[in-house]
C-alpha positions in Angstrom: 15.7 4.3 6.9 13.1 1.7 7.0 11.8 0.5 3.5 8.2 -0.5 3.1 5.7 -2.6 1.0 2.2 -2.4 1.7 -0.7 -5.0 0.7 -4.0 -4.1 0.5 -6.1 -7.4 1.0 -9.8 -7.7 0.1 -12.3 -5.4 -2.0 -12.7 -1.5 -0.4 -15.6 0.5 -0.3 -13.4 3.5 -0.9 -11.3 4.4 -3.4 -7.4 4.1 -2.4 -5.0 6.3 -4.8 -1.9 4.5 -4.2 0.2 7.0 -6.0 -0.8 9.5 -3.5 0.1 6.4 -0.5 3.7 5.8 -2.3 4.5 9.8 -2.6 4.3 10.0 1.5 7.4 11.6 2.9 8.8 10.3 6.2 12.2 10.6 7.9 11.3 7.4 9.1 9.9 5.0 6.4 10.2 4.7 2.8 7.1 2.7 0.8 8.7 1.6 -1.7 6.0 -0.7 -3.5 2.1 -1.2 -3.2 -0.2 -4.2 -4.2 -3.1 -5.4 -4.1 -4.5 -9.0 -3.5 -8.3 -9.3 -4.0 -9.1 -12.7 -4.6 -8.4 -14.7 -1.2 -9.2 -18.1 -1.5 -9.4 -20.3 1.7 
């Protein structure tokens, strides 16, 4: 099974429920962790 870490970049105009994303079930992959990077400097 493939293990996936999700990283969200920037600000989102809509709410994203990270708990719901982590609970997603698949036979192909498993979402291990989610994180967010809001400030991206050049």
